[in-house]
C-alpha positions in Angstrom: 19.3 44.1 32.6 21.6 43.4 35.6 22.8 46.0 38.0 26.2 46.0 39.7 24.9 44.0 42.6 23.6 41.1 40.5 25.9 38.6 38.9 25.5 37.2 35.4 24.3 33.9 36.9 21.4 35.6 38.6 18.3 36.2 36.5 15.8 38.9 37.3 12.7 37.4 38.9 9.3 38.1 37.3 6.3 38.6 39.5 4.2 35.5 39.8 1.4 35.1 37.2 -1.9 36.2 38.5 -4.7 33.7 38.2 -8.3 34.8 38.1 -11.1 32.4 39.0 -12.5 32.6 35.5 -12.9 29.4 33.5 -11.0 28.9 30.2 -13.2 29.6 27.2 -12.4 27.8 24.0 -10.8 29.8 21.2 -13.4 31.7 19.2 -16.2 30.9 21.6 -18.5 33.7 22.6 -18.5 34.4 26.3 -20.4 36.9 28.4 -19.9 37.9 31.9 -21.9 40.2 34.2 -20.0 42.2 36.7 -21.2 41.5 40.2 -22.7 38.1 39.3 -19.5 36.8 37.6 -21.7 34.6 35.4 -19.6 33.3 32.5 -21.1 31.4 29.6 -19.0 28.9 27.7 -19.6 27.1 24.5 -19.1 23.4 24.0 -18.9 22.0 20.4 -19.5 18.6 18.8 -17.6 18.5 15.5 -19.0 17.5 12.1 -17.3 14.1 12.1 -19.0 13.1 15.4 -22.0 10.8 15.5 -23.8 10.3 18.8 -26.6 7.8 19.7 -27.9 8.5 23.2 -29.0 11.3 25.6 -27.1 14.6 25.9 -27.6 16.7 29.0 -25.5 19.7 30.0 -25.3 23.0 31.8 -23.5 25.1 29.1 -24.2 26.3 25.6 -23.7 23.7 22.9 -23.1 23.8 19.2 -23.6 20.6 17.3 -22.2 20.1 13.8 -22.4 16.3 13.6 -25.2 13.7 13.8 -27.1 13.1 17.0 -29.9 10.5 17.7 -31.4 10.9 21.1 -32.8 13.5 23.5 -30.9 16.8 24.1 -31.5 18.7 27.4 -29.7 22.0 28.0 -32.2 23.7 30.2 -31.3 27.4 30.7 -28.7 27.3 27.9 -28.5 27.7 24.1 -28.3 25.0 21.5 -26.9 25.9 18.1 -27.6 23.3 15.3 -24.8 23.9 12.8 -25.2 23.9 9.0 -23.8 20.3 8.8 -25.7 19.0 11.7 -28.4 16.3 11.5 -30.4 15.8 14.7 -33.1 13.2 15.3 -33.9 14.5 18.8 -36.4 15.8 21.3 -34.8 19.1 22.3 -35.2 21.1 25.6 -33.2 24.3 25.9 -33.5 28.0 26.6 -32.8 29.0 23.0 -32.4 27.0 19.9 -30.8 28.3 16.7 -31.2 26.0 13.6 -28.8 26.3 10.6 -28.9 22.5 9.9 -31.6 19.8 10.0 -33.7 18.8 13.0 -36.3 16.0 13.1 -38.1 16.1 16.4 -39.9 18.4 18.8 -38.2 21.6 20.0 -39.1 23.0 23.5 -37.4 26.4 24.1 -38.1 28.5 27.1 -37.1 31.7 25.4 -36.8 31.5 21.6 -36.3 29.4 18.5 -34.6 30.8 15.3 -34.8 28.8 12.1 -32.2 30.3 9.7 -32.4 30.4 5.9 -31.0 26.9 5.2 -32.4 25.4 8.4 -35.0 22.6 8.5 -37.3 21.5 11.3 -39.7 18.6 11.0 -41.6 18.5 14.3 -43.5 20.6 16.8 -42.1 23.8 18.3 -43.1 25.1 21.7 -41.5 28.5 22.7 -42.1 32.0 23.9 -40.7 33.6 20.7 -40.0 32.3 17.2 -38.3 33.5 14.0 -38.3 31.5 10.8 -36.3 33.1 8.0 -37.2 33.1 4.2 -35.9 29.9 2.7 -36.1 27.8 5.9 -38.1 24.6 5.9 -40.6 23.8 8.7 -43.2 21.1 9.0 -45.2 20.8 12.2 -47.1 22.8 14.8 -46.1 25.9 16.6 -47.2 26.7 20.1 -46.2 30.2 21.2 -46.6 30.9 25.0 -45.0 34.2 26.0 -45.6 33.4 29.7 -42.8 30.7 29.5 -40.1 33.4 29.2 -41.8 35.7 31.8 -42.2 32.8 34.3 -38.5 32.0 34.0 -37.5 35.6 34.5 -39.6 36.0 37.7 
């Protein structure tokens, strides 16, 4: 480890750690990046023991596993309603995936997915929708494919 010119008190120096300009992504969170654009998507999470009364706005993807009463606005980003989540909210997002319970209207620019154990009581406005067998839905659906196309233009 030392050569004849180094003494035992000298330690070899390691090259300085390189830092990239990329943000830290939480452990286990999906992230995507596009070369050239360097767009990185991060996921924020509200745990199952959290209860929020008030408005939530953000510019990142969000997973909610707790209880929320109030408007949620994640324009251009995805909202995942976890299996333990209970939302009483008006929701605006690019995509909404529902595994838990939502009471309120959903407005998704791109798509809404209601999974097998998911429940939505309220109106849905989106470009694309998927409701799996076993899911619960009560309300109106307005499908407008031009929403997704207009956002892409």
